[in-house]
TORVEX-69809 format. One record per residue (C-alpha): residue number from 1; residue in three letters; chain; x, z, y. Coordinates in nm, 2 decimals, padded with zeros to 4 digits, always signed. Example, Ala and Ser with C-alpha at 12.3 -4.5 7.8 and 13.67 -1.06 7.14 Angstrom:
REM residues 2
  fise  torvo  loke      xx      zz      yy
     1    Ala     A  +01.23  +00.78  -00.45
     2    Ser     A  +01.37  +00.71  -00.11
This chain:
REM residues 98
  fise  torvo  loke      xx      zz      yy
     1    Met     A  -05.52  -08.45  -10.65
     2    Ser     A  -05.64  -08.68  -10.38
     3    Thr     A  -05.98  -08.66  -10.22
     4    Gln     A  -06.05  -09.02  -10.31
     5    Trp     A  -06.02  -08.93  -10.68
     6    His     A  -06.27  -08.65  -10.63
     7    Glu     A  -06.51  -08.88  -10.44
     8    Ser     A  -06.48  -09.16  -10.71
     9    Leu     A  -06.58  -08.91  -10.97
    10    Arg     A  -06.88  -08.79  -10.78
    11    Thr     A  -07.01  -09.14  -10.72
    12    Gly     A  -06.89  -09.31  -11.04
    13    Tyr     A  -06.99  -09.33  -11.40
    14    Tyr     A  -06.93  -08.96  -11.49
    15    Gln     A  -07.17  -08.83  -11.23
    16    Asp     A  -07.45  -08.77  -11.48
    17    Leu     A  -07.24  -08.62  -11.75
    18    Gly     A  -07.16  -08.29  -11.57
    19    Leu     A  -06.80  -08.37  -11.63
    20    Val     A  -06.73  -08.40  -11.26
    21    Asn     A  -06.81  -08.04  -11.18
    22    Trp     A  -06.61  -07.91  -11.47
    23    Leu     A  -06.31  -08.12  -11.37
    24    Leu     A  -06.33  -08.01  -11.01
    25    Arg     A  -06.37  -07.65  -11.10
    26    Glu     A  -06.07  -07.66  -11.34
    27    Ser     A  -05.84  -07.85  -11.11
    28    Val     A  -05.92  -07.68  -10.78
    29    Met     A  -06.08  -07.35  -10.84
    30    Gly     A  -05.88  -07.28  -11.16
    31    Glu     A  -05.55  -07.29  -10.97
    32    Ala     A  -05.64  -06.99  -10.75
    33    Lys     A  -05.76  -06.79  -11.06
    34    Arg     A  -05.44  -06.87  -11.25
    35    Arg     A  -05.23  -06.77  -10.95
    36    Lys     A  -05.42  -06.44  -10.92
    37    Ala     A  -05.39  -06.37  -11.28
    38    Ala     A  -05.02  -06.44  -11.28
    39    Leu     A  -04.94  -06.23  -10.97
    40    Gly     A  -05.17  -05.94  -11.06
    41    Glu     A  -05.17  -05.67  -10.79
    42    Gln     A  -04.93  -05.87  -10.57
    43    Tyr     A  -05.18  -06.14  -10.52
    44    Gly     A  -05.24  -06.19  -10.14
    45    Gln     A  -04.95  -05.96  -10.04
    46    Glu     A  -04.65  -06.08  -09.86
    47    Lys     A  -04.32  -06.10  -10.04
    48    Thr     A  -04.03  -05.89  -09.92
    49    Ile     A  -03.71  -06.06  -09.79
    50    Leu     A  -03.49  -05.90  -10.05
    51    Pro     A  -03.61  -05.71  -10.36
    52    Trp     A  -03.43  -05.39  -10.26
    53    Leu     A  -03.53  -05.40  -09.89
    54    Pro     A  -03.90  -05.32  -09.82
    55    Val     A  -03.93  -05.56  -09.52
    56    Thr     A  -04.16  -05.86  -09.52
    57    Gln     A  -04.10  -06.19  -09.35
    58    Ser     A  -04.36  -06.12  -09.08
    59    Gln     A  -04.21  -05.78  -09.01
    60    Ala     A  -03.86  -05.94  -08.97
    61    Asp     A  -04.01  -06.21  -08.74
    62    Arg     A  -04.16  -05.93  -08.52
    63    Phe     A  -03.83  -05.75  -08.51
    64    Val     A  -03.65  -06.06  -08.40
    65    Lys     A  -03.91  -06.12  -08.13
    66    Trp     A  -03.90  -05.77  -07.99
    67    Thr     A  -03.52  -05.75  -07.99
    68    Ser     A  -03.48  -06.09  -07.83
    69    Thr     A  -03.73  -05.99  -07.56
    70    Gly     A  -03.54  -05.66  -07.51
    71    Ala     A  -03.21  -05.84  -07.48
    72    Trp     A  -03.34  -06.07  -07.21
    73    Ile     A  -03.49  -05.78  -07.02
    74    Gly     A  -03.15  -05.60  -07.04
    75    Ile     A  -02.97  -05.92  -06.92
    76    Gly     A  -03.21  -05.94  -06.62
    77    Val     A  -03.16  -05.57  -06.54
    78    Met     A  -02.78  -05.61  -06.56
    79    Ile     A  -02.79  -05.91  -06.32
    80    Ala     A  -03.02  -05.72  -06.08
    81    Val     A  -02.77  -05.42  -06.08
    82    Trp     A  -02.47  -05.66  -06.02
    83    Val     A  -02.65  -05.83  -05.73
    84    Thr     A  -02.73  -05.49  -05.58
    85    Val     A  -02.38  -05.36  -05.62
    86    Arg     A  -02.20  -05.68  -05.51
    87    Phe     A  -02.42  -05.80  -05.23
    88    Ile     A  -02.72  -05.58  -05.12
    89    Gly     A  -02.53  -05.25  -05.10
    90    Pro     A  -02.24  -05.38  -04.89
    91    Ser     A  -02.48  -05.58  -04.66
    92    Phe     A  -02.67  -05.26  -04.57
    93    Gly     A  -02.35  -05.07  -04.53
    94    Trp     A  -02.41  -04.83  -04.82
    95    Trp     A  -02.06  -04.90  -04.96
    96    Gln     A  -01.77  -05.14  -04.94
    97    Val     A  -01.65  -05.38  -05.21
    98    Asn     A  -01.28  -05.47  -05.20
């Protein structure tokens, strides 16, 4: 429902009849109550990705974030080791690369 409709009810003909408050309560506030009644104990809880896997979407997102960060750190360490083995070690005379 649009805000304009709500405002027209507040300022229009039905203002004195008390119908406005009833309509607003039923259309806006009633939806949350109906949703809460329908979901029961699961109201306000996150759904799992799969019914048989107890992992929520936010947990999956955190897992992807951490593993992506770890992968990039691993790539950086691998590049640093390669630069050390290929260029830094031979330039200091620690070993020879053929």
